[in-house]
C-alpha positions in Angstrom: 89.3 92.9 55.5 93.0 92.7 56.5 93.8 92.2 60.1 95.6 95.6 60.3 92.7 97.4 58.8 90.2 95.9 61.3 92.6 96.8 64.1 92.9 100.4 62.9 89.1 100.6 62.4 88.6 99.7 66.0 91.6 101.5 67.6 91.1 104.9 65.9 87.5 105.5 67.3 88.6 104.3 70.7 91.5 106.7 70.9 89.5 109.6 69.5 86.9 108.9 72.2 89.6 108.7 74.9 91.2 112.0 73.8 87.9 113.8 73.5 86.8 112.5 77.0 90.2 113.6 78.4 89.9 117.1 77.0 86.3 117.4 78.4 87.5 116.2 81.8 90.1 119.0 81.8 87.5 121.6 81.1 87.7 121.3 77.4 91.1 122.9 77.3 94.2 120.7 77.3 96.3 123.4 79.0 93.9 123.8 81.9 92.6 127.1 83.3 93.8 130.4 81.9 94.8 133.5 83.7 91.3 134.8 83.9 90.1 131.6 85.5 92.9 131.8 88.1 91.8 135.2 89.2 88.2 134.1 89.5 89.3 131.1 91.5 91.4 133.1 94.0 88.6 135.7 94.3 85.9 133.1 94.9 88.0 131.3 97.5 88.9 134.5 99.1 85.3 135.7 99.4 83.8 132.4 100.5 86.5 131.7 103.2 86.8 135.4 104.1 90.6 135.3 103.6 92.8 138.0 105.1 95.0 140.0 102.6 98.0 137.9 103.7 96.2 134.6 103.1 94.9 135.8 99.7 98.5 136.8 98.7 99.8 133.4 99.8 97.1 131.7 97.7 97.9 133.8 94.7 101.6 132.9 94.9 100.9 129.2 95.3 98.5 129.2 92.3 100.9 131.3 90.2 103.8 128.8 90.9 101.6 125.8 90.2 100.2 127.3 87.1 103.7 127.9 85.7 104.7 124.3 86.4 101.4 122.9 85.0 101.7 125.0 81.9 105.1 123.3 81.2 103.6 119.8 81.7 100.6 120.7 79.5 103.0 121.9 76.7 104.9 118.6 76.9 101.5 116.8 76.6 100.9 118.6 73.3 104.1 117.0 71.9 102.9 113.6 73.1 99.6 114.0 71.4 101.5 114.8 68.2 103.5 111.6 68.5 100.3 109.6 69.0 98.7 111.2 66.0 101.8 110.6 63.8 101.9 107.0 64.9 98.2 106.5 64.2 98.6 108.0 60.7 101.1 105.3 59.8 99.8 102.4 57.6 100.7 100.0 60.4 100.8 101.8 63.8 103.2 100.3 66.4 101.1 99.4 69.4 104.1 99.3 71.7 104.9 102.9 70.7 101.3 104.0 71.3 101.3 102.3 74.7 104.5 104.1 75.6 103.1 107.5 74.6 99.8 106.9 76.4 101.6 105.9 79.6 103.8 109.0 79.4 100.7 111.1 78.8 98.9 109.5 81.8 102.0 110.1 83.9 102.1 113.8 83.0 98.3 114.2 83.7 98.8 112.6 87.1 101.7 115.1 87.7 99.3 118.0 86.8 96.7 116.7 89.2 99.3 116.3 92.0 100.4 119.9 91.5 96.8 121.1 91.9 96.3 119.0 95.0 99.6 120.3 96.4 98.3 123.8 96.2 95.3 122.9 98.2 97.3 121.0 100.8 99.9 123.8 101.2 97.2 126.4 101.4 95.2 124.6 104.0 98.1 125.1 106.4 97.4 128.9 106.2 93.7 128.6 107.2 92.2 129.0 110.6 90.1 126.2 112.0 86.9 128.0 111.1 88.1 128.5 107.5 89.1 124.8 107.2 85.6 123.9 108.3 84.1 126.2 105.6 86.4 124.6 103.0 85.2 121.1 104.0 81.6 122.3 103.6 82.5 123.7 100.2 83.9 120.4 99.1 80.8 118.6 100.4 78.6 120.9 98.4 80.8 120.6 95.3 80.9 116.8 95.5 77.1 116.6 95.5 76.7 119.3 92.8 78.8 118.0 89.9 76.3 118.9 87.1 75.8 122.6 87.2 74.4 122.9 83.6 71.5 120.9 82.3 72.4 118.5 79.6 70.6 116.2 77.2 69.8 113.7 80.0 68.0 116.5 81.9 65.4 117.0 79.2 61.9 115.7 79.7 61.0 112.7 77.6 58.9 113.5 74.5 
């Protein structure tokens, strides 16, 4: 086998795994939560922290603003995925170009996560001390409860 063929035979499955894993890590949708999810998020937080109407309105505004910015970043990511796919479809893909695209994609993903964390940080300023304690408890529970649905590893051995 030619050196380039071996390289492509190894790189293509690795990249496919990386993109599939990345999509799963983002909830299976590259553009993040949709409008319906946003409403459920705000309602759940509002209910669990017993937010006032003013606090709920502030959270909704923060989430709306971040969602708009995140959507723009996610759209740009789609273009980068196209560039990567186009490069991989070449007979001899340019590793330097692929690396550049992957680094740009990683940077945008970091920006998306920072926007999400910014919402939390900004919103925490609006909470009472009691609500902040409840939020900490929610995070502790969430941290220890990552797997909410049974998967293949949860099945009894046969």
